[in-house]
N, C-alpha and C positions, 0 to 999 in steps of 0.2 A: 766790400761793405768794411765800418768801420768795425776794429775789435777790441774791445774792453782791454785785452792784452796790450795792446799800442798803445791805447789812453794812457794805461797805468804806466810805462815807461817813459812815455814821452811827460810825465809831471813828477814823476821821479825824477826823470836827469834837469827838468826844471827847476825840482826843488834843493837838488843836491851842487846842480851847478858843473857833473861833469859825470860822464858814463858809466866809469869805474865807481864810483859812490854809490850811482844810481842801482848799480850790478850786486853793490854789499848790502844796500839796503831792502832789494826783491829776492836777493839769494838765487842770480842768476849770473851764467856768463857775461861776461863784455860783449859777446860776438852776440849773443842771445838778443839782448838792450837792443844793439845798433841794429841789428838785423826787425827788429818789430816798429824802430822806430825809421825806417828806410820805408817801411811797408807802408805805415798810415801815412806818411807824405806822397808818396805813390798813391793813396785812393786817395787821397785829399786834394793831391793835385796844386800842392802847397811846400812850400818851407819854412820850418816852425824855427829853426836852430840853424845858427850860424858857426861853423867847423872852422878852429883855430889851432896848431898841433899846443895853443898855452890854454885856450877854455872856449866855452861854449857861450853863445849870448842867444835870446829869444831874440826872432825876428819880428816885425808888426804882426805877420800873421799870429806868431805864436802868441804874444802878448797877448792878440784875442782870443786866441782859442783857450789859453792856459785858464782862465777863471770858470771858465763854464764845463773845462771838463777836469777842474777840479774835483770840482760839485760833484760831477757823475762818478769817480772814482771814488767819493768819500762815500755819495748815496749807497752805489752796486755793495763795497763791503759791512757797510752796516748795516744794509738789507740780508745778508750773506749772515751775518753775524745774529741780526733781530731772530732769525729762522732757526737755529743754532739755540739762541738762549730762550724761545718757544718751549724747545724741549727739556730745557733744564742745563744745556752747557753753554758755558761763555766759552766764545769761541773767537781768532780773528787777531788780524797783526795791530796794534798799540804800539804806540811812539811818544814819552814821554822823557822829557828832559829837566834836571835837576842838579844844585850845586855839588859840585867835587867831594865835601866833608862830610856833610847832610847825607848825603848818597851814599857814601864809604861807610859811614858810622852807623845810619840809623835806616836810610831808606831802605837801601841793599838787604838788610837783614831784615826789614818787616817783610820785605816782597816774597824774599825766596820761598816759603811756606805757602805764603799766597798761590804761587806759579806751582808750586808741587801740586795743589790741592784742584788746581785747574789747567792741565798741561795744555790744553787747546787754544789758549790764550799764549801770542807770538810778542813776547814783548819787547821793546829796543829802549833802552834806556842809555840815556845821552850825559854824561858826566860835564859840564862844562862850568866855571865860574860867571862869564859872561852871562850879557840879557840877550836872551836870546828874543828870537820873534816868534812866538805860537803859531801864528798864521802862514808867515809867508818863509817860516824854516819848516812848515807839517809837521809840527807835533799837534798829537791829540789835546796834549794836557800838559804845563808846565808846574815843577814844585819848584817855589820859593821861599826865602827867610826875609820877612820885612811887608813893607807895605806894597801892593797890586797900583801902581799909576797907570797902570793901559784900560783907555775906556772898551777895550776891544775886547778885552777877558771876563768872562764871569770865573769869579773866584770863590771857592768853598775852605772855611777854615780847618784844618787836618789837628791844629794844637797851639798852643799860648807859648810863644818864644822869651823867655828872660834874656836879657844883655844883662852879664856880670862883670862889675871892672874887677881885677885880679892880678895879682902881684906875686912872686915868689917870696917865702921865708927869708930867703938871702938878703935880696932887694931889698925887704921892708925893714929886716934887720940895722943893712946899712945904711939904708937911705931914711927912714922912719915911716909911720902909718901917715898918712893923708886922712884929717878927721872932719874935712870941709873943702869945697871946692874948691877956695883961695888957694890952702894946700896943696890939691890938685895940679893945679896951676905951675907950680914948679917943679914936679917930678917929670922923667923921660917917660916918655911912651910910644908904645910898639902898634901901629894904623894899621888896618887893613885896607888898602886904597882902591877894593873896587867898589868903596863906597864914598869916592870922587874927595873924599876931605876929611884933612888929618887934625880930628878933631874929638871930644870926647862928649855929648848929647843926652843930658835931661830931661827929666820935667819937673819944674818949679810948681808953688801955689799961682805963680802968673803966666805960666806959660814955659815952654823950652829955652833952656838954658845952657851954651855953647860954651866949654873950658878949654883950648889950644894949651896940649902939654909941649914939651922939648921932644922934637923928633928922636929918639933913638933906633925906631927901622919904620919902613914903610914897606908893605909887602902884599899880596894879591892870591893870598892863602890863608885860607882859618888855620889848618896843622901847623903851618910853620909860623903864626902869628904865638901861638900857644904854645908852641915849643921855644920859638922865643922867652919868652915872658917867666918859663921853668928855666930858663939858660940863667935869669936875673936882669935883663937887657933893663928893663923897663916894667910901667904899666898897660895893661891893656882892658879892651872893653871890647868883650867876645858874646855868644851866645851860649846858653848854658848846654848847647846840646855838644858842643864844641870843650867845654872845659870842664865839667861837669865831674866826669872821672877822674880827671887832676884831682879838682881839689877834694872828691873825696879821698885820696891817697896819700892826700898834704903835703902835695907838689905845688900848689898853687892854694889861694889866701884870698877868699872874697872879702875887699873893701868895701866900707859904709859911709860915707861922704853924707849922709843923712840928706839925700837927692834919688829916686829911682830913676833908672836908662827909659828912654821912650820905650814904650809896648810894642811888642810886636807879636805877630803869628806865622805857624808856620802853614804856605798858603796850598792848595793844588788850583789851578785856573785853564781851564779849555776857552778856546775862541768864540767869541759873539756869535748868535746866528748857527752854532751847530748844535745838535742834540746831543749830548753824552751819552755814549752808548753804556748799556748794562754795565759790560765789562769796566767799564769807566767809573761809573759811580759802586761799585763792587770794591775796585780799590780801596779808593777814599774811601771809602764804608770801612775797610779793614784796617789802613792804615791810622783812619781814628779812632779804634778800636785799642790799636795794637800800643802806638806813642800814650793814649792816657791824656788825665788833664787833672793836676798834672801830671805833663808828661815824667815819663817813666827817668828822665837823663837830667831832671833839673835835680841840684844836690836837698832845695827844700822839700822834694817829694816824700 
């Protein structure tokens, strides 16, 4: 007879791509995960994984089994959590992915008191600036800044998020304060490369306006973009949740060129077709209240 522990081990290995990572996520030893996989394959009479010294890949049988196995594991976990929640307890595992800087500066500090109040929740928070696939990577939800373009996701707005055009006082003293979009094109720019473009985007009366500056630095980390601006390397267009404290401390100055950057939001999104658990809804409600509208990190708040 198939055991749910074996099915859960298989799903974790398929999602993680390795037995060691699956064992870490399940909080088990590698030997236990391997034993559960072997027992399940023996029960099924099928090989689900190709094993080599470098990687694991799913066989055709494994691919066919994975979709239903994932649903089974998810439903069993949610059923157990729902029973606990009927008794007024939020419980069970939860995996959320979020950007590094936002997670470090705001998401983590907002979650700590919530988790202290609900010790039965087993939260795994993965901080990574790459675009993850919530469904195939095994996340219950992702937190993102900006638009959610994936139609397979259902998004909840947690907070509005302004992007601010900023530079250091020393840079502006040496290079002048740009007063228009035309002025802006003559300045050196610090660009966040994970957005895929080295430009500044604004919303004009007739639609989007794109300005290309002179590249001073391209970097895939918001903290370093902010620090480069503080160091006087150029002008950057960054979220208020990154630069708000530096503006309040006088390390950076907000620049007004007569146009607003495109409006964006902090989102939490979960895969379409999955009923979000009570604990996920509770976390989203808590974050929305904690961040506020306007959010506490915005210098204009």
